[in-house]
C-alpha positions in Angstrom: 84.7 -190.0 -238.2 85.1 -192.0 -235.0 82.2 -192.1 -232.6 80.2 -194.4 -230.4 76.7 -195.9 -229.9 74.9 -196.2 -226.5 72.5 -198.9 -225.7 72.7 -200.2 -229.3 70.5 -197.3 -230.4 71.8 -193.8 -229.6 74.8 -192.6 -231.6 77.2 -189.8 -230.8 76.2 -188.2 -234.1 72.5 -188.2 -233.2 73.5 -186.3 -230.0 75.5 -183.8 -231.9 78.7 -184.9 -230.2 82.2 -184.9 -231.6 85.2 -186.7 -230.2 88.0 -184.1 -229.8 90.7 -186.7 -229.0 91.4 -190.4 -229.8 89.8 -192.9 -227.3 92.3 -195.1 -225.5 91.1 -198.7 -225.8 91.3 -200.4 -222.4 92.2 -204.1 -221.8 91.0 -206.2 -218.9 93.5 -206.4 -216.1 93.7 -209.3 -213.6 93.3 -208.4 -209.9 96.1 -210.1 -208.0 97.1 -210.3 -204.3 100.8 -210.7 -203.5 101.2 -212.5 -200.1 104.5 -212.6 -198.2 105.2 -216.1 -196.9 108.0 -216.6 -194.4 110.7 -218.8 -195.8 109.4 -218.7 -199.4 111.5 -217.2 -202.3 109.4 -214.4 -203.6 105.7 -213.7 -202.8 102.7 -216.0 -203.2 100.5 -214.5 -205.9 96.8 -215.2 -205.8 94.4 -214.3 -208.7 91.3 -212.6 -207.1 89.3 -211.6 -210.2 89.3 -208.8 -212.8 89.4 -205.1 -212.4 86.9 -202.7 -214.0 87.9 -200.9 -217.1 87.7 -197.1 -217.7 86.9 -195.3 -220.9 87.4 -191.5 -221.2 85.6 -189.5 -223.9 86.7 -186.0 -224.6 83.7 -184.4 -226.3 82.5 -181.3 -228.0 78.8 -180.3 -228.3 77.1 -177.4 -230.1 75.4 -174.9 -227.8 73.7 -172.7 -230.3 70.4 -173.8 -228.9 71.4 -173.1 -225.3 72.3 -176.1 -223.2 69.7 -178.5 -224.5 72.2 -180.7 -226.5 74.6 -180.9 -223.5 71.8 -181.9 -221.1 70.5 -184.5 -223.5 74.0 -185.9 -224.0 74.5 -186.0 -220.2 71.2 -187.8 -219.7 72.0 -190.5 -222.4 75.6 -191.0 -221.1 74.7 -191.4 -217.4 71.9 -193.8 -218.3 74.0 -195.9 -220.7 74.1 -199.7 -220.1 76.3 -200.5 -223.1 78.8 -198.6 -225.3 80.2 -199.6 -228.7 83.1 -197.6 -230.1 83.5 -197.3 -233.9 87.2 -198.0 -233.3 86.2 -201.5 -232.1 83.8 -202.9 -234.8 81.8 -205.9 -233.6 82.5 -205.2 -229.9 80.6 -203.6 -227.1 81.2 -202.9 -223.4 78.8 -203.1 -220.4 78.7 -199.8 -218.6 78.5 -199.7 -214.8 78.3 -196.0 -214.3 79.3 -192.7 -216.0 80.5 -189.4 -214.7 80.2 -186.2 -216.8 82.3 -183.1 -216.2 81.0 -179.5 -216.3 80.6 -177.8 -219.6 83.5 -175.5 -220.7 82.8 -172.8 -223.3 86.1 -172.4 -225.2 84.9 -171.7 -228.7 81.9 -169.7 -230.0 79.0 -172.0 -230.5 80.7 -175.0 -228.9 81.1 -176.5 -225.5 83.5 -179.1 -224.3 83.2 -181.7 -221.6 84.6 -185.1 -220.6 82.7 -188.3 -219.9 84.3 -191.1 -217.8 82.7 -194.5 -218.1 83.4 -197.3 -215.7 82.8 -200.6 -217.5 82.8 -204.2 -216.6 86.2 -205.8 -217.1 85.6 -207.5 -220.5 84.7 -206.5 -224.0 81.8 -208.4 -225.6 81.3 -209.7 -229.1 78.1 -208.3 -230.7 77.4 -211.7 -232.3 77.1 -213.1 -228.8 73.8 -211.2 -228.4 72.1 -213.4 -231.1 70.1 -216.3 -229.5 71.0 -219.8 -230.7 68.2 -222.4 -230.6 69.0 -226.1 -230.2 66.2 -228.7 -230.4 68.7 -231.6 -230.3 72.1 -232.3 -228.9 75.0 -230.7 -230.8 77.9 -228.3 -230.5 78.3 -224.5 -230.2 81.6 -222.7 -230.8 82.8 -219.9 -228.6 84.9 -217.5 -230.7 86.0 -215.5 -227.7 89.2 -215.7 -225.7 87.5 -216.3 -222.3 84.9 -218.6 -220.8 81.4 -217.2 -221.6 78.6 -216.8 -219.1 75.5 -217.6 -221.2 71.8 -217.1 -220.6 70.1 -220.5 -221.3 66.4 -221.0 -221.4 65.5 -224.6 -221.1 62.1 -225.8 -222.3 60.6 -228.9 -220.7 58.8 -229.9 -217.5 60.1 -231.8 -214.5 63.7 -232.7 -213.4 65.8 -232.3 -216.5 69.4 -233.1 -217.4 71.5 -230.6 -219.4 75.1 -231.6 -220.1 77.6 -228.9 -221.2 80.9 -230.6 -222.1 81.4 -233.1 -219.3 79.4 -231.2 -216.6 75.9 -232.5 -216.0 73.4 -229.8 -214.8 70.3 -231.0 -213.1 67.6 -228.5 -213.9 64.3 -228.3 -212.1 61.6 -226.9 -214.4 58.1 -227.3 -212.9 56.5 -224.6 -215.0 57.5 -225.7 -218.5 60.6 -223.6 -218.9 63.3 -222.0 -216.8 66.1 -219.5 -217.6 69.6 -219.9 -216.3 71.5 -216.6 -216.2 75.2 -217.6 -215.6 76.4 -214.0 -215.5 74.0 -212.9 -212.8 74.1 -216.4 -211.1 70.3 -216.4 -210.9 67.5 -218.6 -212.4 64.0 -217.5 -213.1 60.8 -218.8 -214.6 58.1 -216.6 -216.1 59.5 -213.5 -214.4 59.9 -215.1 -211.0 63.2 -216.0 -209.4 63.5 -219.8 -208.9 66.1 -220.6 -206.3 65.9 -224.4 -206.7 66.3 -224.5 -210.5 69.8 -225.7 -210.5 71.7 -228.2 -208.3 75.1 -227.6 -209.7 77.2 -224.5 -210.7 75.8 -222.4 -213.6 76.9 -223.4 -217.1 79.9 -221.8 -218.8 81.0 -222.1 -222.4 84.8 -222.5 -222.9 86.7 -221.0 -225.8 86.4 -223.3 -228.9 83.9 -226.1 -229.4 81.4 -226.9 -226.6 79.4 -230.2 -226.7 75.8 -229.8 -225.4 73.6 -232.8 -224.7 69.8 -232.4 -224.2 68.5 -235.0 -221.8 65.1 -236.6 -221.8 62.2 -234.2 -221.5 64.0 -231.2 -223.0 62.3 -230.1 -226.2 64.7 -227.2 -226.9 67.1 -224.7 -225.4 67.7 -221.1 -226.4 71.2 -219.8 -225.7 72.3 -216.1 -225.6 76.1 -216.8 -225.4 77.6 -213.5 -224.3 80.9 -214.2 -226.0 83.7 -212.0 -224.5 87.4 -211.1 -224.7 89.8 -209.6 -222.1 
């Protein structure tokens, strides 16, 4: 039976939920702006980013014990940070927010409602959550179809040089280690934001093979890759 898992732990079955209709699998859509230019044949099209994706779940819940199951399901859905559908093995999505409809009692012992989840534009590969440790220069292969925004923790002290493909990143690590979060565009060390940790743009990992070079003073790096697809 098809279902889903919230936050890598709570399953639809454990909530007593059943899907009453197939789930439409969304794809990331580019956000574009068409600009009229006088004297130009056709419009000038500019890519401005990616649109959020929407997932709609038509659900049934047992109400033999009052509304407890419905309230619990509502709580878990509205607090979800990720959702993984059984129809997409090895894939999860990052949830931005969720709206849950009122409960409709249409059958004895069962209630029906709809959950609409607004997610970030991309689907993420579950294997991209596994940290990769490198204690020497080498390569890492991105199996996704898009550039990945990794989280990289660099261990070492002082001004360090980390090269990803042909881009050299100068990393300031006065406290022994610093974490570069490319998705959130923030660096932090030991729980505190460090605004001067990076002099260049945050690292990205392109689809395919990426060459990573650890400069002098770096004893290791730990990469959470965040592989993703459109």
